[in-house]
C-alpha positions as CSV (number, residue, x, y, z in Angstrom):
1,X,142.0,-33.4,10.4
2,X,144.0,-30.5,11.9
3,X,147.7,-31.1,13.2
4,X,146.6,-30.2,16.6
5,X,143.8,-32.8,16.2
6,X,146.2,-35.1,15.0
7,X,148.8,-34.4,18.5
8,X,145.7,-35.1,20.5
9,X,144.4,-38.3,19.1
10,X,148.1,-39.5,19.4
11,X,147.8,-38.5,23.0
12,X,144.4,-39.8,23.6
13,X,145.9,-43.4,22.5
14,X,149.0,-43.0,24.7
15,X,147.1,-42.3,27.3
16,X,144.7,-45.5,26.7
17,X,147.9,-47.4,26.6
18,X,149.2,-46.4,29.9
19,X,146.4,-46.9,31.6
20,X,146.3,-50.2,30.3
21,X,149.8,-51.0,30.8
22,X,149.6,-50.2,34.3
23,X,146.4,-52.4,34.9
24,X,148.7,-55.1,34.6
25,X,151.8,-53.6,36.2
26,X,152.4,-50.6,37.9
27,X,156.1,-50.3,37.0
28,X,158.7,-47.1,37.5
29,X,158.4,-46.5,33.4
30,X,154.5,-46.9,33.4
31,X,153.6,-44.8,36.1
32,X,156.4,-42.1,34.7
33,X,154.9,-42.6,31.1
34,X,151.0,-41.9,32.4
35,X,152.2,-38.6,34.1
36,X,153.7,-37.2,31.2
37,X,150.9,-38.2,29.0
38,X,148.4,-37.0,31.1
39,X,150.3,-33.8,31.3
40,X,151.0,-33.0,27.9
41,X,147.2,-33.6,27.0
42,X,146.0,-30.5,30.0
43,X,149.1,-28.6,28.2
44,X,146.9,-28.9,24.8
45,X,143.8,-28.4,26.3
46,X,145.4,-25.1,28.0
47,X,146.5,-24.1,25.2
48,X,143.6,-24.8,22.3
49,X,141.2,-23.5,25.1
50,X,138.1,-25.4,23.8
51,X,134.8,-24.8,24.9
52,X,134.0,-27.8,27.2
53,X,131.0,-28.9,28.9
54,X,130.6,-30.1,32.2
55,X,131.2,-33.5,31.4
56,X,134.1,-32.8,29.3
57,X,135.5,-30.4,32.0
58,X,134.7,-33.5,34.7
59,X,136.7,-35.6,32.5
60,X,139.8,-33.6,32.9
61,X,139.2,-33.4,37.0
62,X,139.4,-37.2,36.5
63,X,142.8,-37.5,34.3
64,X,144.3,-35.0,36.7
65,X,143.4,-37.1,39.8
66,X,145.0,-39.7,38.5
67,X,148.0,-37.7,37.4
68,X,148.5,-36.5,40.9
69,X,148.1,-40.0,42.7
70,X,150.7,-41.3,40.2
71,X,152.9,-38.6,41.0
72,X,153.0,-39.7,44.7
73,X,154.3,-43.1,43.4
74,X,156.8,-41.7,41.2
75,X,158.3,-39.7,44.0
76,X,158.5,-42.6,45.9
77,X,160.2,-44.4,43.0
78,X,162.8,-41.8,42.6
79,X,163.5,-42.0,46.4
80,X,164.0,-45.6,46.1
81,X,166.3,-45.5,43.6
82,X,168.3,-42.3,45.0
83,X,168.8,-45.1,47.9
84,X,170.5,-47.9,46.0
85,X,172.9,-45.2,44.6
86,X,174.2,-44.3,47.7
87,X,177.4,-46.5,48.4
88,X,178.7,-45.5,51.7
89,X,178.6,-48.3,54.0
90,X,177.9,-46.5,57.1
91,X,174.3,-45.5,55.9
92,X,173.4,-49.0,54.7
93,X,171.3,-49.9,57.7
94,X,169.4,-46.7,57.3
95,X,169.3,-46.6,53.8
96,X,167.7,-50.3,54.2
97,X,164.9,-49.2,56.5
98,X,163.7,-46.7,54.8
99,X,163.5,-48.6,51.4
100,X,161.0,-50.6,53.2
101,X,159.2,-48.1,54.8
102,X,159.1,-46.6,51.1
103,X,158.1,-49.8,49.8
104,X,155.3,-50.5,52.2
105,X,154.6,-47.0,51.0
106,X,154.0,-47.4,47.8
107,X,151.9,-50.5,48.0
108,X,149.0,-48.2,49.6
109,X,150.0,-45.5,47.0
110,X,149.1,-48.7,43.8
111,X,146.2,-50.2,45.7
112,X,144.8,-46.4,45.2
113,X,146.2,-45.3,42.0
114,X,144.6,-48.9,41.0
115,X,141.2,-48.0,42.3
116,X,141.7,-44.7,40.4
117,X,142.3,-46.3,37.1
118,X,139.5,-48.8,37.7
119,X,136.7,-46.5,38.2
120,X,138.6,-44.2,34.7
121,X,138.0,-47.2,32.6
122,X,134.5,-47.5,33.2
123,X,133.8,-43.8,33.0
124,X,133.3,-42.5,29.2
125,X,136.6,-40.4,29.7
126,X,137.7,-41.6,26.3
127,X,134.8,-40.6,24.0
128,X,134.8,-37.1,26.2
129,X,138.1,-36.9,25.4
130,X,137.5,-37.4,21.3
131,X,134.9,-34.9,21.7
132,X,137.2,-32.4,22.9
133,X,139.7,-32.9,20.4
134,X,136.9,-32.8,17.7
135,X,136.4,-28.8,19.4
136,X,140.3,-28.1,18.6
137,X,140.3,-25.3,15.9
138,X,141.5,-26.9,12.9
139,X,145.3,-25.1,11.9
140,X,144.8,-23.4,8.2
141,X,148.6,-23.1,7.1
142,X,151.8,-24.4,7.9
143,X,152.6,-21.3,10.0
144,X,150.2,-21.4,12.3
145,X,151.7,-24.4,13.7
146,X,155.0,-22.3,14.7
147,X,152.6,-20.5,17.0
148,X,153.0,-23.0,20.1
149,X,156.8,-22.5,19.8
150,X,156.5,-18.8,18.8
151,X,154.7,-18.5,22.6
152,X,156.8,-20.8,24.8
153,X,160.0,-18.6,23.4
154,X,158.1,-15.5,24.7
155,X,157.2,-17.1,28.2
156,X,160.9,-18.1,28.2
157,X,161.8,-14.8,27.4
158,X,159.3,-12.9,29.8
159,X,160.7,-15.1,32.8
160,X,163.8,-14.2,32.1
161,X,163.4,-10.5,32.3
162,X,162.0,-11.1,35.9
163,X,164.9,-12.9,37.1
164,X,167.3,-11.4,39.0
165,X,170.6,-11.8,38.4
166,X,172.0,-10.4,41.8
167,X,169.1,-12.1,43.8
168,X,169.8,-15.8,45.5
169,X,168.0,-18.3,44.0
170,X,165.9,-19.8,46.9
171,X,164.7,-22.8,47.2
172,X,161.0,-21.7,47.0
173,X,161.8,-19.6,43.3
174,X,163.5,-22.6,42.1
175,X,160.6,-24.9,42.3
176,X,158.3,-22.4,40.8
177,X,160.8,-22.5,38.3
178,X,160.6,-25.9,37.7
179,X,156.9,-25.7,37.0
180,X,157.1,-23.1,34.5
181,X,159.7,-24.3,32.3
182,X,157.8,-27.4,32.2
183,X,154.4,-25.6,30.8
184,X,156.6,-23.6,28.8
185,X,158.4,-27.0,27.6
186,X,155.5,-28.9,27.0
187,X,153.3,-25.7,24.9
188,X,156.5,-26.1,22.5
189,X,156.0,-29.5,21.9
190,X,153.0,-28.6,20.4
191,X,154.3,-27.0,17.3
192,X,155.5,-28.5,13.9
193,X,159.0,-30.1,14.0
194,X,161.7,-27.9,12.9
195,X,165.8,-27.6,14.2
196,X,164.4,-24.4,16.0
197,X,162.0,-26.5,18.3
198,X,164.9,-29.2,18.9
199,X,167.0,-26.9,19.7
200,X,164.5,-25.3,22.1
201,X,163.5,-28.3,23.4
202,X,166.5,-29.7,24.2
203,X,167.6,-26.8,26.2
204,X,164.5,-26.7,28.5
205,X,165.3,-30.3,29.2
206,X,168.5,-29.5,30.2
207,X,167.6,-26.9,32.9
208,X,164.3,-29.4,33.6
209,X,166.5,-32.4,34.3
210,X,169.0,-30.5,36.6
211,X,166.0,-29.2,38.6
212,X,164.3,-32.2,39.0
213,X,167.4,-34.1,39.9
214,X,167.6,-31.2,42.9
215,X,164.0,-31.6,43.6
216,X,164.2,-35.2,44.1
217,X,167.1,-35.1,46.5
218,X,165.1,-32.5,48.5
219,X,162.2,-34.9,49.0
220,X,164.4,-37.7,49.9
221,X,165.8,-35.4,52.5
222,X,162.6,-34.7,53.7
223,X,161.7,-38.3,54.1
224,X,164.5,-39.3,56.4
225,X,164.5,-35.6,58.2
226,X,161.3,-37.4,59.3
227,X,162.2,-40.5,60.4
228,X,166.2,-39.7,61.8
229,X,165.9,-36.0,62.5
230,X,166.5,-36.8,66.4
231,X,169.8,-38.2,65.7
232,X,172.1,-35.4,65.3
233,X,174.8,-37.4,63.3
234,X,173.0,-39.3,61.1
235,X,175.1,-40.5,58.4
236,X,172.6,-41.1,55.9
237,X,171.1,-37.3,57.0
238,X,174.7,-36.1,56.3
239,X,175.4,-37.9,53.2
240,X,172.1,-37.0,51.4
241,X,172.1,-33.2,52.4
242,X,175.2,-32.6,51.1
243,X,174.5,-34.3,47.9
244,X,171.2,-32.1,47.5
245,X,173.6,-29.0,48.5
246,X,175.4,-29.5,45.3
247,X,172.4,-30.9,43.1
248,X,171.2,-27.7,44.3
249,X,173.8,-25.8,43.0
250,X,174.5,-27.2,39.6
251,X,170.3,-26.5,39.3
252,X,171.1,-22.9,40.2
253,X,174.2,-22.7,37.6
254,X,172.2,-24.4,35.0
255,X,168.7,-21.6,35.1
256,X,171.1,-19.1,35.5
257,X,173.7,-19.9,32.0
258,X,169.9,-20.2,30.6
259,X,168.3,-16.6,31.7
260,X,171.7,-15.0,31.1
261,X,171.1,-13.8,28.1
262,X,167.5,-13.8,27.9
263,X,167.1,-11.2,30.4
264,X,169.2,-9.0,28.3
265,X,167.7,-9.7,25.1
266,X,164.0,-9.5,26.5
267,X,164.7,-6.0,27.6
268,X,166.0,-4.8,24.3
269,X,163.4,-6.5,22.0
270,X,160.4,-8.0,24.1
271,X,158.3,-8.8,21.4
272,X,160.9,-10.9,19.3
273,X,161.2,-14.4,19.5
274,X,164.8,-13.9,17.9
275,X,166.6,-13.6,21.2
276,X,165.1,-16.3,22.8
277,X,166.3,-18.5,19.9
278,X,169.5,-17.8,20.2
279,X,169.8,-18.1,23.5
280,X,168.7,-21.9,23.6
281,X,171.3,-22.5,21.2
282,X,173.5,-21.3,23.1
283,X,172.5,-22.8,26.3
């Protein structure tokens, strides 16, 4: 069994465990684990590009549907958690009202996720994922296990080169970077373990976390605006908008720091992964 096949088998096992646990309790931790495991499965298949049958492709579409539904629950869980972290007494009533609304919404989404999970359990998804695993190309040498990291470094270097240092980082661009960096990080995880990989993943996660925190506050602001926008001086809206702005500044600064050296290195040596490795070590 190749290293990629071992990773794929491990991910399949993790996915089945996550599904099994959610059938007992749809906890925030369980929902998060399900989403990230499916993301990693999708990333591995995208990287290895096996030839899939229609049934195997359908199996991937089914787990993608589960991931998206779990994502809706995750967004609700995060908003509830953020509301609990606000200590401003003047926002207490609005926070309680919004938390109750989000809990009701979560219950509806949990029922929908449970239905998808039952359908997934009844289907032959596990068997089809195993067949996809069997199709993965064997790795001939240890050197080949460095290729995913090299690809991730090259993609990060390309992103850095296209980043306009003098241009404002608008929210839409930050959203796209959040997705791009997540994809690059999951690709890097497919490589064999090394100090270089560890440093790369740590730097990527730090930036992802900063952007993700801003995104979570932005989601909460949008939810609150739907219910309190008609109130000119709503204390809760005022508070979370200020917090969102602060998190945005941190996220933008973190991205700029990551890309500052990378853009220069990419222009000098576009085919080399070494400059990006140096960038990650300094980030």
